[in-house]
C-alpha positions as CSV (number, residue, x, y, z in Angstrom):
1,M,35.1,39.9,-1.4
2,K,35.5,37.7,1.6
3,R,32.5,39.7,3.3
4,T,30.5,39.3,0.5
5,I,30.9,35.4,0.1
6,I,29.9,35.0,4.0
7,L,27.0,37.2,3.5
8,F,25.8,35.3,0.3
9,F,26.2,32.3,2.0
10,L,24.6,33.5,5.3
11,A,21.6,34.7,3.0
12,F,21.6,31.3,1.1
13,S,21.6,29.3,4.2
14,F,18.6,31.7,5.7
15,L,16.6,31.0,2.4
16,F,17.0,27.4,2.4
17,A,15.9,27.1,6.4
18,T,12.5,29.2,5.1
19,T,12.5,26.7,2.0
20,N,12.2,23.8,4.5
21,S,9.9,25.7,7.3
22,E,7.6,26.3,4.3
23,T,7.5,22.5,3.3
24,F,6.9,21.3,6.7
25,A,3.7,23.9,7.0
26,N,2.4,22.5,3.8
27,F,3.2,18.7,4.8
28,D,1.4,19.5,8.2
29,R,-1.6,21.5,6.7
30,N,-2.2,19.3,3.4
31,F,-0.6,16.0,3.2
32,M,-4.1,14.1,4.4
33,T,-5.8,15.9,1.9
34,L,-3.5,15.2,-1.3
35,N,-4.1,12.4,-4.0
36,R,-1.6,9.5,-3.9
37,S,0.7,11.2,-6.5
38,A,1.0,14.4,-4.9
39,K,1.6,12.8,-1.3
40,I,4.4,10.8,-3.2
41,K,5.9,14.1,-4.4
42,L,5.9,15.6,-0.9
43,H,6.8,12.7,0.7
44,N,10.3,13.2,-1.2
45,D,10.1,16.6,-0.8
46,I,10.6,15.7,2.7
47,K,13.2,13.0,2.4
48,N,15.2,15.1,0.4
49,I,15.4,17.8,3.2
50,Y,16.1,14.7,5.5
51,V,19.2,13.6,3.4
52,D,20.5,17.4,3.4
53,A,20.6,17.8,7.1
54,I,22.3,13.8,7.5
55,I,25.2,15.7,5.4
56,K,24.9,19.1,7.6
57,N,24.3,17.0,10.7
58,D,21.6,19.2,11.4
59,K,20.0,17.1,14.3
60,N,16.6,19.6,14.6
61,T,15.7,19.5,10.9
62,K,16.5,15.5,10.9
63,K,13.8,15.2,13.7
64,Q,11.4,17.2,11.8
65,A,12.0,15.4,8.4
66,L,11.9,12.1,10.2
67,S,8.6,12.8,12.2
68,R,6.8,13.4,9.0
69,L,8.5,10.7,6.7
70,I,7.4,8.3,9.3
71,T,3.9,9.8,8.9
72,S,3.7,9.6,5.1
73,S,5.4,6.2,4.8
74,K,2.7,4.8,6.7
75,A,-0.2,6.8,4.8
76,L,1.4,5.7,1.5
77,G,2.1,2.3,2.5
78,F,5.8,2.4,2.5
79,D,8.4,0.7,5.1
80,S,8.8,3.3,7.9
81,S,10.7,1.1,10.3
82,A,14.0,2.7,8.8
83,Y,12.7,6.0,10.0
84,I,11.4,4.9,13.3
85,R,14.8,3.7,14.0
86,D,16.5,6.9,13.1
87,L,14.2,8.8,15.5
88,N,14.3,6.4,18.1
89,S,18.3,6.9,17.9
90,I,18.4,10.6,17.9
91,N,15.7,10.6,20.9
92,G,17.6,8.2,22.6
93,V,15.0,5.7,22.8
94,K,16.2,1.9,22.7
95,G,14.5,-0.4,19.9
96,A,12.6,-2.8,22.2
97,S,11.1,0.3,23.7
98,M,9.0,1.1,20.8
99,P,8.4,-1.9,18.2
100,A,8.9,-0.9,14.5
101,A,5.4,-0.5,12.7
102,S,4.0,-3.5,10.2
103,P,3.6,-2.1,6.6
104,A,-0.1,-1.2,6.1
105,L,-1.2,-4.2,3.6
106,T,-0.9,-3.4,0.1
107,L,-2.2,-5.1,-3.1
108,L,0.6,-4.5,-5.4
109,S,-0.7,-6.6,-8.4
110,A,-3.6,-8.7,-10.2
111,T,-2.4,-11.4,-12.6
112,K,-4.4,-14.1,-14.3
113,V,-3.7,-17.7,-14.0
114,N,-5.6,-20.3,-15.9
115,D,-8.7,-19.8,-14.5
116,T,-8.0,-18.0,-11.3
117,L,-7.3,-14.5,-10.2
118,V,-4.1,-13.8,-8.2
119,L,-3.4,-10.9,-6.1
120,K,-0.2,-10.3,-4.8
121,F,0.3,-8.6,-1.5
122,N,3.3,-6.7,0.1
123,T,3.5,-8.9,2.9
124,K,2.1,-12.0,4.2
125,L,-1.8,-12.0,4.2
126,D,-3.8,-12.9,7.4
127,T,-7.3,-14.2,6.3
128,A,-8.9,-12.0,9.4
129,R,-8.7,-9.4,7.3
130,L,-11.1,-10.6,4.6
131,K,-14.9,-10.0,5.0
132,T,-17.2,-11.3,2.4
133,S,-21.1,-10.6,1.7
134,F,-23.3,-11.6,-0.6
135,A,-26.2,-9.1,-2.7
136,K,-29.1,-9.9,-5.1
137,Q,-30.0,-7.5,-7.5
138,Q,-32.5,-7.2,-10.5
139,N,-30.5,-8.9,-13.3
140,A,-26.8,-9.8,-11.4
141,Y,-25.8,-12.0,-8.3
142,K,-23.0,-10.2,-6.6
143,N,-20.2,-11.5,-4.4
144,I,-18.4,-8.7,-2.4
145,M,-15.0,-9.5,-1.0
146,D,-13.5,-6.5,1.2
147,I,-9.6,-6.4,2.3
148,D,-8.5,-4.5,5.1
149,G,-5.3,-3.0,3.1
150,R,-4.5,-0.3,0.2
151,L,-4.7,-0.7,-3.6
152,N,-1.1,0.2,-5.3
153,G,-2.7,2.2,-8.1
154,N,-5.9,2.5,-10.0
155,P,-9.0,0.3,-10.0
156,L,-9.1,-2.3,-12.2
157,T,-11.7,-3.8,-14.2
158,Y,-12.0,-7.8,-15.5
159,K,-15.2,-8.8,-17.7
160,N,-16.1,-12.6,-18.5
161,F,-13.2,-14.2,-16.4
162,I,-14.3,-16.5,-13.5
163,S,-17.3,-14.0,-13.4
164,D,-19.0,-12.1,-15.8
165,Y,-17.9,-8.8,-14.0
166,I,-15.0,-8.1,-11.6
167,H,-14.2,-4.4,-10.3
168,I,-11.4,-4.1,-7.9
169,S,-11.3,-0.5,-6.3
170,Q,-10.4,1.5,-2.8
171,Y,-13.7,1.2,-1.3
172,D,-12.4,3.6,1.7
173,K,-9.0,4.9,3.1
174,N,-8.4,1.2,4.8
175,T,-10.5,-1.0,2.6
176,V,-10.0,-2.4,-1.0
177,R,-13.3,-4.0,-2.3
178,I,-13.6,-6.8,-5.2
179,I,-16.6,-7.1,-6.3
180,F,-17.6,-9.9,-8.6
181,S,-21.1,-9.7,-10.5
182,D,-22.7,-12.6,-12.7
183,K,-26.3,-13.8,-14.2
184,A,-25.9,-16.7,-12.9
185,Q,-25.0,-17.6,-8.7
186,K,-21.4,-18.6,-8.1
187,T,-19.0,-19.4,-5.2
188,I,-16.2,-17.5,-5.0
189,K,-13.3,-18.8,-3.3
190,A,-10.6,-17.0,-1.8
191,N,-7.2,-19.2,-0.6
192,A,-4.6,-17.3,1.0
193,T,-0.9,-18.8,0.7
194,G,1.7,-16.3,1.9
195,D,1.4,-13.2,0.3
196,L,-0.7,-14.3,-2.5
197,L,-4.7,-14.3,-2.8
198,I,-5.9,-16.9,-5.2
199,I,-9.6,-16.4,-6.1
200,S,-11.6,-18.5,-8.1
201,A,-15.5,-19.1,-8.6
202,Q,-17.6,-22.4,-9.0
203,N,-21.5,-22.6,-9.4
204,F,-23.3,-21.6,-6.8
205,I,-23.0,-24.7,-3.6
206,S,-22.7,-22.1,-0.5
207,N,-22.0,-18.8,0.3
208,E,-18.4,-17.5,-0.3
209,N,-15.3,-19.5,1.4
210,V,-12.5,-18.3,2.7
211,R,-9.9,-20.5,3.9
212,A,-5.9,-20.6,3.8
213,P,-4.0,-22.0,2.8
214,L,-5.1,-23.5,-0.8
215,H,-3.4,-27.1,-0.4
216,K,0.0,-27.9,1.1
217,L,2.7,-27.4,-0.8
218,K,5.6,-29.8,-1.6
219,N,7.9,-28.1,0.0
220,K,8.2,-24.4,1.7
221,N,9.9,-22.7,-1.5
222,E,7.2,-24.1,-4.0
223,K,4.7,-21.5,-4.9
224,P,1.7,-22.3,-6.9
225,A,2.7,-22.0,-11.0
226,Q,1.7,-18.5,-11.8
227,S,2.8,-15.9,-14.5
228,A,5.1,-13.0,-14.0
229,V,3.3,-10.8,-11.8
230,E,3.1,-7.0,-12.7
231,P,5.5,-4.5,-10.7
232,N,2.5,-2.4,-10.5
233,L,-1.5,-2.8,-10.3
234,K,-2.9,-3.2,-14.0
235,S,-5.4,-4.1,-15.6
236,E,-5.1,-7.3,-18.4
237,P,-6.8,-7.0,-21.4
238,A,-10.3,-8.6,-20.6
């Protein structure tokens, strides 16, 4: 009986190790080509392997899992600093030798606040990340704003709010694009305050104006009046 239990345990351990290897191989082959939901699932599979390796004190598996968790966290816009610290600790690298990577700028939500559109990001917004352009088409004027970052969710569309039409989408893997389309030419103002970008529009005077901050707050803790910001990106009824 004892021999049977030992053989079963060895077989189970071998099967689990094989499963881990297959998961790592699947990650290495396919992660970068998957859609976001599939990437999150694979990220969580690797995280489960990492937790199990901690329990079993399996240093080699921990290292393999951590290197992939750092990659997946950066790709998904998650905080990878804890994984970087753990991997550095295992490798005997002091924290000062490798500074923790800052999280990728991610657009978390978009909220209508009076006559402004308030975008909330996961970290403080540097206006150097913003680029604006203008295009005149047959029946519409278009103001285009590109932001170096990622969109946390699906594309958003607003109609008849500060512009006839607003569309927010992931233009490429590193750029969020916001298009303001209107029958009349307008000036789009984007004002950065901490992790918020406050967007408004007025009749055309000059080209797009990007500046920060919008105005001086009475104190450091005071924020512009706004309705509750949604935890996930979703459009309000136009």
